N, C-alpha and C positions, 0 to 999 in steps of 0.2 A: 474153223476148228478145220476146214478144211485145206485152207491155206497151211496150214500152220504143220498138216500132215505129207502136201505132196514136199513142204521145205526139206523137211526132214525126211521122207523119202530119198529127195536126189541128194545130200547128206549127205545120207548110206553107200549108195548109191557108189557117191563118185569117191567115199574112205574106201569102201569096198577097190574099183577099177585103177585105183591109187597103190593102194597095197595089196594090189596081185601081181600090177606088175613090178615094183618095187620089191615082193618073194622070185618074181621071176627071173627080175637084175640080179642079182645077189647068191639066187640060184645059180646063173649062168655065168656067174664073176666064180662061185668058190667049184664049180665043174670044169674052171682053166686051171686054176691053181693048181683042183686036186691033181687034173689030168698030168702035169708039164710036168715031163723030164727030171724038170729044176728039180720039185718039189721031193722027188724020188731023193736026188742023189746032193743037193744042195742042199743049206738052212735057208726056207724061203720064212724072211716075216716081212707080216701087212700089215698095218694102222689106220680101219679106213672114220672120220668117225665127225657129226654133224656139228659144224662150222658155231651154230647158231646156240646150242645149249650142251654138248659134247658128250652126247648120247654114242653107243657103238654103236657100226654099221657094220664093220664087216670087223675080225681079227684071226691074226695066227701069229702066233709064236710073238705073240703083244708082248711080251713082261721076256723076253731073251738076251741078252746082252750079246751087242752084237757089234763090228766096227762100222763107225758114221759113215767114213769120209769124207764127203768135203757136207755134205749137207749136215753136216755139224759148226760151216761157216755161219749160217744161218741165226744161230745162236750165240754165235761169238761177237758175230760182225753188229750185233745192235747189241745187245752188250758195254761192246766197247767204243757203240757211238756214242751213249748215253753217258758212258762213265769221261769218254772225250769231249762230247759236246761235238753238237753237226755242224759247230760253226768254228772248228779246232785249223789248228792251223800248226803244222812243223815248220821246224824254222830248222834254217843253218847260219851262223853267225859267224860273222872274221871281224874279233874287238883284241885292241890295243890295251897292255896294260904303260902303267909309268915307266917302268924298266925296259920303255921299247920292240918287246913280245909281244907279239904275234898268235893268236888263239885264235885256233878253227874249233868250234863249236860247233857240234854233231847232232842232229839231232834225229836220224836213223829215216831223213823221209825217205819213204818209195819210191818217189818221184820224182828226187835230184835228176841231176843229168850234168854231163864233164861240161856243155858248153855252157852252165845255169855256172856253175865252179870257174868257168874264164868268166864269164861276163863279171862275178864276181872282184875276180883280179886282178882285173881293165879296170872297175870302178878305184880299187887303189892306187892304181897306173894315173888314174885320171885326177883322184885329189891329194898328188905326189904322195904318198901312202909308198913307197919303193924300196923303202932300206928300214930294215929288222935285225936286235941280235938274236933271237928263235924263232921258231913257228911250234908249237905244241895244235896236241891237239886233247881236246876236253869230250873224249869216248864212251862219258859215264852217263849213259842215257839210258844205252842199255849193258847189258852181260857178255860178256864176250863168247856164249854157247851160239854158235852159230848155224848147229839145227839139232830140234825139239828131241825128248826124253822119245823113243821109242820110233823113230826116225828111223831107214834099214840105212846098208852103208853104199848101197848101189840107187841110192838113190844122189849120189851126189853128181852124178853123169846127169840126172833127169834132167833137160831143161823147164821144165815145169814148180820144179824145188829146189829152186839158186837158195845157198845161204841166207839170214842175214841177220842183220850185223846195225850197229853203230854209223859203221861206214856204207851204208845201204848207195848204189852210186848208177844209174843207165839201167836198171834192173835185174842187178849184180851177173847180167852174161855177156856173154862177146859172141856177135853175127860172125859166124863163116858162111858163106858163100861157095858152090858149086855149081859148075858153069861146062858145060860140053862143048869141044873149041871146033872148027869145018875140020881138022885134022886127026877128030876119032879123040884127043885127050883132053881130061878133064884139069879143069884148071880151079884150082882148091884157094881160097883169098880169106882171109882175115881181118876185117874190115876193122881191123884200131894199128895201132904201132903200140898195144901193149906186149912186154913180152911174151906171148907165148907161144910153141912151136904147135903142130897141127902137120902127121904124119897121114898121108893119105894111101888108100890101101885100094885101087882105084880098076872095076873089073867091066872092059871097056868093052870088052864083047857080050857083056849082058846084054838084053834086051827093055827090063826091067828096070823101074826105082829099088832099090834098096839103100839103107843107113845102118848104119852099126857103131856106135860111137859108147872108145873105152878111156879111158882116167886110172892111170896105176900109180895113186898116193903114197905108199908106200916105193918107185921109184922115180919119179919126179911129178908132186901137179898140176909142176906148167906148161907137160907132154901129154897132146888128146893125140888120139888115132882113133884114125873114121874109113871104115869100112864097107864100100859106099858099088852101087851101080845108078848115074846120072841118066837119064833119057834129055829129064825137061830140065831146066835151073834150078836147084835150090837152096834156102837159105836156112844151114842150123841154128840153135843160137847152143847152148856153150857155157853150161853156169863156172863163174870163177872161183878157182879153185880157195884164192886168199882175197876178201875183199881189201882188208889193210892195206895191200902192197899196190891195189889197182885205186884205193884211191890216192896214192903219196904218189903213185906213176900219174895220173891229173891232174892234180896239187904240183907238181913240179917241170908236166905241162906249160900248167897258167905259169909256175911264177916265170920262164924262159918266153914260154910270149910276153908279157906284161914289162919283161924287165925288171924283176926284182931281185935286192937284192938282201941275201942272207948273212949276216956274220959268227955267227956260232951254231949253237947246230940245228936240227931236226926234225920233226915227228917225233919227241917223246909225249907221252900219254900223261897230261895233268890238268889239273882244275882249274878252269877259267879264275881267278880272283873276282871281287864281289867290281873293286871300282878300276872296272874298265870302258876302253870307246871303244863305241859297236863304231865298226869300215863302211861292213858293206852287211849286206840278210838277204838271203834267199830265204822266198815263202811260197811255198804251194796249199793248199786247203782240202780238207781230205775228204771234199765232196767227190770229187772224180774217182775214188777208194772206194767205195761203194757199187755199185755198177760193177768194175772188175773183177771184184771182192767174188759178188750174187751169180753175178751173169756166166763172166769167162774165165771163177775159180784163180782165181789167182791170188797165189799160195804165197808170195813176196808180203806182201800187202794186207795177206790175217792175222801171219804171222807177227806184220810190228804192229799194225795196230793194239795187236791181243796183249801185247809187252806193253805198249804204251799205257795204254788203259789202267794197268799193274801199276804203272810209273808212275801217274797221275795219282792213281784213288789212295797208291800211298807215299807220296811223295820219298821217292827213294828210286835209285837205280830199277833200268822194267829186267826183268825175270821172269821163268815163266810158273816159279813159286809163288810172286805177287799180281803173272796173270791171273793164274786158277780164284787163286784164294778172293779176286775181286769179284770177276763171273761167276762165282757158288754165293759169295753175299746175294749181289745184285739178284739176280732167280729170288732165291730166299725173301731178299726183301720183294719181291714183285708177287711174290704167292705159287711162286715152283720151285719145290724142294731138287736138291742136284743129291739128296745120300743114296737114293739107289742106282746114280751113271756115276762115268769116269774118262775126265776129261783133262789130255796131258799140252794141246798143243791148241791154235787159236783155226788151223786149217784143218784138222780131219785125219791129215795124215802120216801122225803119230798109231800104229798099231797099238797102241796103251791104249789107247779112248777103247770104254767103251758105253756103248750107250743101246736105248728100248725102243724100237717101234709104236711102244705107246707111251713112252713115255716124250719124244719128239709130236706124235698127238695128241697129247696135254697139254705143254706146252702149247703149239701152234693156236692153240682154241683160246686158251688162255689171253696171250700177248695178244690176240684179234681183235680183245677187245681196249688194248691199249689205242688212246687216240691218236698216236704219231706212230701204228703202226703200217697202216694204209700206204701213207706214205712212199715206210720204208717196204713192201710188200712191193710195190710198185718198181722195185727196182730189182724184184729178181728174176731171173729169166722166163721171157713167155717164148712159145714157139715159134722158133725161127730166130735164135739170138741167143750169142756167146752160145755154150754147150748143150743148148736146143738146136741149134743152128740145123739141123737132117732131122729133129723129130718133132713128130704131133702137130703135124701145121693144122690141119683142120683144130685144133684148138685154141686158136692165137685168140684173145680175148679172153679167155675161161678156165684158162691155166695159168699158176705163177709154181715157176716150181725150180729146185735144187738138187744140181746133180752129186753125184759121186763115186770114183771111181778106184780102186787100187789094188792090189794082183788078185785076182781068185777073190774081189769084194767090187757088189752092184750095191746104188742106191740110188734115191728117188723123194725129195718132198715138198710139202706147197702144200699152193689149196688150189683146188678145181671145183669149177662151176659145172652140176650137169645140168641136160637140157629141160628137167625139167623145173628147173630155178631153185634148187638146195647146193648149200657150197659147202662143198666137206672140205677135212683138214687128212692129208695123208701120206704116209710112210712107210714107204717099202724099203728093204736089205736082204742082197739074196748074198751069201758069201759060203763062200771053201768050194767055189762052183769051177771045172775045167775047158767048161765050154769057151770058143769065145765070147768077148766082150760084147762086139753088135745082135748076138742069141742073144745074152741074159738085158741088153737092152730095150729091145722088139717085145722079152715078153713085161718088164717095166709099160713100156706102152699102152701096148693092147688091156694087161688092168686097168693102167691111166683114164684108157679111151668107152671102160664096160661100170666104169664107176660113172662117166661120166655121159653117157648115151641113156642110163633109166629114165 
């Protein structure tokens, strides 16, 4: 009896100690958030839930619909992975019909390179297939909308937001190298023979690096203006204005390099008939795409697989409409309602996306119970990886997170294991702020650290 009394006493003391520490940490977290200038001037939404039972640990504005930015990629990538299959292969085919026409059947492969295209045409040459009547593009895998609904017009020159289409090639970007010469002049070099003009406005007297790019589509989309001062060598990524034109340019290079002759028309869009012969095939596995999405926040990859998932689900041309419906059906089937959120794209770039932090943490808690989710979670960024390369170093191994950034929006969501051994689903969105992004990111990091230190 005495031993039982001692045991009960020890349990009560232990519970009191844990709860007191827990309450103190929550108080510290709440005080930090309430004291922040961001909390006064911007919308700060936070949700923290116990990963084991989904109980609420802390929340503020948890039901407010906000822009999730790239944190949405956690959910679009996971549904796309299931709808496509983890062993899905991107496929670009060169086909020949009975009338000796060549069809280039596009797979919207976001990993496809111009080098791979050239190798495919080199195979045609090696196999003796060097003369064709016509060349057609079967580009039916995705629709013609290269920007998603709610993307901003000035994203057109954003290197992180290239256009997305059936004609994905070379990451849909061109590289421009800038190098300061010994005489003080700046050498600007386009690393491609694609016919695009780069107008350099260089300040050689400025001792600091700065770069600004502009493209005026209403005048000439193939002209890019760069205003810059370059101290150290710089490489710029410029989104390609017309993916179809760029694709044709590289096909023409491959045709010339491999002495392919075409007697008829070139590059009309036409569905490949069923009775075609496969002359060459370029394949890339989907697996490398997920770390690029979850760690590096690659928008091209996420938008492409989002549309492809809709295409496969409904056996139709991939559109945002099909992609969103496939997304909603997938989560409904897995017990996660999407009735009170609005998803318009696969990357989180759209300003029409509306999601609450409460929905994010609820969904993370439920997804964490899925058998394959642990493997998916390990593809997310840890401190030191990708967009977390300079953040939260002390939490490596204890935090798996996805960041998000838009103009006046910053977000971070994922999983944190605290020092007391508890696991938490965390979502933070800060919106409508005027401060520098770095200040808001520090605010997010401080919150994550407070959760970790409980």
